[in-house]
N, C-alpha and C positions, 0 to 999 in steps of 0.2 A: 419522572414523567416523560422527559425527552428520550431517555434510553428505551422506555417501553414503546414510545411512538415509532422509534427507528428500529425496533425489534433487536436491540442490543442486549436486553436483559434476558434472563433465563425463562421467566414466565411468558414473555412476549414471543420467544422462539418456539415454545411449546404450543402456544395458541395459534401460531401462524401455520395453518394447514393448506392454504391456497395462496402462496406468496406472489403468484402472478397477478392477483387482484389488489391493486393499489388503493390506499385509503382516499376518501374525499375530505377536503379541508375547507374551513372557513377561516381566512386570514385577512382581516380588514386592514392591517398595517403593512402588508407586503406578502406576496405569495412565496417568497423564499426565506421568510423569517421563521426561526424556531419558536418554541413556547416562551422561553426566557427572553428572547429578543422582542417578541410581540408584547410581552408583559412590560418591558422597559419603555417601549413606545407608548403603551396605554397609560401608564402612571406618570409619565413625564409631566412635570409642572404641577402635580397635584400633591396636597398634603395628606398626612395620615396621623392618627393618634400614636404618639411615641411609645405607648405601652402595649400597642397591638403586637401580638406574637406571631400571627400568621400573615402571609403576604397575599394569598389568593384563595379562591374556592374552586372546587371541582365537582361538577354534577354529572352523573350518568343518567341520561334521559332515556327511559325505556319506552319503546312503542310496542303495540300488540304484535305478537309473533305471527298472527294470522295474515298480516299484510304481505302480499306477494312482493318478492324482492326483484326489482328491476332498476335500471339506472335512474329512471324518473322517480320511483318511490324513495330511493335512497337519497336523492337530492332533496326531495320534499322533507324527509325526516331531518336532515342536517339543517335545512332552512327553518323549519318549525321549532326545532329544539333551541336554536339560537334566538329566535323571535320570542319564545316563551320565557327564557331566562332574562332577556333584556326587559321584557314587559313587567316581570315581577320584581325586578331589581333596579328600577329607576330609569331604564332606557339606554344607559351607557355602561353596560357591565361586561359583556363578552369581548374578549380579545383573541380567542383562539378556540376552535372546535374541530372535532374529527369524528368521522364514522369509519370504523375499520371494516374492511370487506374481505379480509383474508382469514377471519376466524369462523368458527362453526356458527356462532350467533351473529346475526347481521342486522339486528333491530335496535341497537343501542347507540347513543351518541355521547361522546365525551365532550363536555363543555367546560372551558376554563374561563373564570370571570372574576373581576374585582370591581364591584359597583362604584361608579364615579358620579359625583353629584355636585351641584353648586350650593355653597353655604353663603347666605346673604346676611351681612351685618350692617350696622349703621355706617361703618367706615368703608367697607368694600365688599366685593363679591369674589370668592375664591373657590377653587375646585378641591374636593376632598375625596379620599378613598375610604369606604367603610364596608366591612364584610357582614355586619350584623344589622345595620340601620333598617334596611327594607324588609328583612325577614321579621324583625321584631314588630315593625309597624303593621305588616300584614297580619301577624298573629293577633296583635291587640285589636285590630279592626274587626277581625272575624270572630275571635273567641272572647274578647273582653276580659273581665276579671272573675275570679272565683275565690272561695274561702281557702286560705292556706291550710295545708296539711303537713304533719310531721310524723315520721315513723317512730313508733315506740318500741324500743328493743325488748322491753319486758313483756308487753302484751302481744308483740308481733303484729300490731295493727297500725293503720294510718289514722291519725287523730286530727280533727279540725282544731284550728287555733282561734283564740279570741283576744281582743284588746282588753286593757285593764277595766274599761267601762262595761265589759260584757258583750260588746258588739263584735260581729265576725271580723276577723283580720283578713282583708282582701289583698290578693296579689294578681298581677297581670299574668295571663297565660301566654308568655312570650319566650319561654325557654327553647332550647334547640329541639326538644321533643315536640313541642307544639308547633314550632316553625316548620318542622318536617311534615306534620299532619296537614297544615294549611297548604304547603307546597304541593302535596299529593292531591288535595282537593282541587287546587287551581289547575294542575296538569290534566286531571280528568275533565274539567270544564273546557280547557283549551282543545283537547282532542275532540270533544263532542261539539262545541260551538264554533270553533275556528277551523279545525282541520276537516270537520264534517263527518266524523265517525260516530254517528248517532247510536250505534250498537255497542259502543264501548261501555264497560262497567267499572265503577270505582272499586278498588281493592278493599277487602273487609278490614275494618279497624280492629285492633286488639281490644278485648273486653277489659282486661286489667293490665297493670304495668309490673306486677310482681316479678315475672321472669326477667324483666329488663333491669330491675333494681337489685343491687347486691350490697352486702355489707362492705365497708371500706377494705377490710382485710381480705374478703373473698374477691372483691374487685381487683385489688392489687395482685393477689395470687394469680387470678385469671390473666391479667395483663402480662405478668412475668412469664407465665406458661406460653402465652401467644408469642411474646418476644423471643423466648427460647426456641420455639418451633420455627419462627421466621429466621432467626439466626442460623439454625441448623440447615434450613433450606438454602439460605444465602451461602453458607459455608460449602455445602455440597455443590451448589452451582458454580461457585468460584473455583472449587477444586477441580470440577469437570472442565471448566474453561481453561484453567492453568494446565491441566493434563493435555488438552487439545492443542494449546499453544506450544507446549514442550514437544509434543509429537511432531507438530508441523515444523518446529525449529530443527529438530534432529533430522527430519527428512530433507530439509533444505541444506543443512550442513553436509550431509552425505552426498547430495547432488553437487554441491559446490566443490567438495574435495574430488569427486569423480571428474568434474570438468577441469579442475586444477591439474590432476594427473594427466588428463588428455593433452592439456596445454604443454606440459613438460615433454611428453612424447613427441609432440609436433615441433618443439624447439630442437630436439635431438635429431629428428629426421629431416629438418629443414623446411617443413611445410607450415610453420606457424604464421608466416606472413602471406600465405597464399590467399589471393582475393576471391571473394564469393560473388556469384551472380545469381539472378533468379533461376537459372538453369540448375544450380546446385541445390535449390530448395523448391522443386516443381510443385510439390503438394502443399506448400506452406507460403503462399504469396503474401498473406497478411503479416506473418511473422518476419518474412524477409524485409518488408517495407519498414516494420518497426526497427529491425536490426540496422537497416540502411540509415534511417534518420538518427539513430543514436551513435553510429560509428564516426570517428574523425574523418572529415572530408567526405562523409557519406560513402566510405569505401570499406565495407565490412570484410574482415579476414577470418580465417579459421580460428586464430587465437582470440580475436575480439568476440566472436560468437560464444566461445567457451566461457570467457570472462563475463559477458553480458547475461547469459542465461544462468550463470552461477550466482549472480548477485541480484537478479531481478525476476519478476514474474514472467513466465513464458509468453504471456499475451501482451506484455508491455504496459500493464496497468500501474506499475510502480515497483518500489523496492521489495525484495523478498522479506518475509517475516522473520528477521534475524535480530537478536539483541545487538546493541551498538558495539559492544566489545568484540563479539564474534564477527560482525560485519567488517569492523576495522582490521581485524587480523586477516580475514580472507582477502580483503582489498589489498592489503600490504603484500600478501603472498602472490596475488595475480600481478601486482606491479613489479615484483621481483622477477617473475617469469618473463614478463615483457622486457625487462632490462636485460636478462640473459639472452633472450632472442635477439635483441639489438646488438649486444656485444658479439655474439656468435656470427651474426650477419656481417658485421664490419670485419671480423677476423677472416671470414671466408672470402670476402671481397678483396682484402689485403693479400691473402694467399694467392688468389687468382691473378692479381696484378703482379705479384712477385714472380709467379710462374711464367706469365707472359714475358716479363722483362728478362728472366733467365733464359728462356727459349730464344728470344731475339738476340741476346748477347752471345749465346752459344753458337747460334747460326752465323752471326757476323764473324765471330772468332774463327770458326771452321772455314768459312769462305776466305777470310784473310790468310789463314794457314795454307789453304790449297793454292791460292794465288802465289804466295811466297815460295812454296815448294816447286811449283811449276817454273817460277822465274829462276830458281836455283838450277834446275835441270837445263833450262834454256841457256843460262849464262855459261854453265859448265860445257855444254856442247859447242857453243859459239867460240869460247875462248880456249877450248881444248884443255881445260883443267883436268887434273887427275880425279879419279873417283875418290881418292882419299880426302882431297879438299872438300869434295861434295859431302862426303860422310861427316866431316867436321862441322860444316854449316848445318847439315840436317840434325846432327846431335845438339848443336846449340839451339836450334828451333825447338827440338823435342823438350829440352830443359825448360825453355820458356813456356812451352805448351803445358808441361806438368805444373809449373808454378801458377799459371792461370787457372788450371783445373782445381788446384788446391784452394785458390782464393774463392772460386765459385762454391766449392764444398763448404767452406767455412762460413759463407754468407747465406746459404740456402739450407732449409731443412732437408733431410734425406729424400722425402717424397718429391719435393719440388725439384731437387737436383737430378734425381733419377728420371723424372718426367722430361726435364730439359735435355739431358744427355741422350735419352732414348730417341727423342725427336731429331737431335743433331746426327746421331749415328745413322738413323734411317735416311736422312737427306744425303749424307756422305757416301753411304753404300751405293746409292744410285747416281751419284755425281760422276760425270765423264772424266773429271780430273783425278778421280781416285785410281791409283795404279792397279788396285785389285779388282776394280770394276771391269766388266767386259766392254771392250772398245773395238771399233772397226779397225781394220788393218791400216797402219800409218805408212805414208810414203816418205816420211822424214828419215834421214840417215841415222843409223843406230849409234849409240854412244860407244866410243872405243874403250878398250880395256885400260 
């Protein structure tokens, strides 16, 4: 009943042709309560016969289809249907009622009730629930007793029954059949006398009951056929629903894998951690706000967007329709990509730090080398040393220079070393202290032979 009310069942979905028209409800125990929740509130504290097999009753109260459908008439139909069932079942019967407005037919009210009444004894007064008490009382009051009849299989006739003394054997006319007839009479009178539909007519009663009465074997066969037909419809509906769920799951898995592949590409090109702003999603301001609220520190990135839309609905309503195992596997894959991105980011940062350190070391080394070479030449000029001694000292320096270069090579990867040496050579090529660089004419005395 709840599935049908929420349009979750197959028949409810077929009947709903105007889904924008929401149903009208009567919920005396709370506007947000479901049928089962309202029932629990209704029967709370009341007793019931332990042998009773049914919990509640459902009545479909039909109004004349010639009534014009307006918000006012539909509210009237809901109100009068509830009032009628309460009136004919002790006054405290209805706990939930609904008039559907999305179906083709809009003149019927679904009423759910469990008649509640006070039972008075010499000891105390207690509340009870009975589904048959008021129906039987109403039928007995209106129809009284009649002579019992039994069906004769041989003659195929309904035969009157007599007591042993020859007097008619009388029985109350209070079966479900007669209760239904009385309820129809009372509903006609309610429409005419209370609602004011003086033009309404009572439906014609059946002349006989033969078409409604079947042999036990025929009745059982009919029930089995009906059950088989219902099972077939249910199976087909479940099969269609399962196929729809599977198709939706496949679609989401494909979308998630596509986003996962895009995340890997962004890790490789270094854009995984690129921050997003509203300017990056100018046509999707609402989606950007959803993304921002979900992102850590409200700072969405390209990588986070791919992960979020891969595992959630695009409009932020909640998780994507994925089985638990598939969701767990995809989540683990996205976590691994995020870990790769973090590791690569740290490696790149470390490489940049190493490159800067190597460049600074190479620059300092070359500057020191230039200063030392200049000092050697100055000392040689001032002290008059021979060029041979100068050559020896320069050779010693060159050896030290090569040792230092070898040390740098062994501690830096080829790309970082080449980057550092390129920068150093460029600086040295333009340095005035470089003998090969172009210099203004010097007035200092030349070095002797």
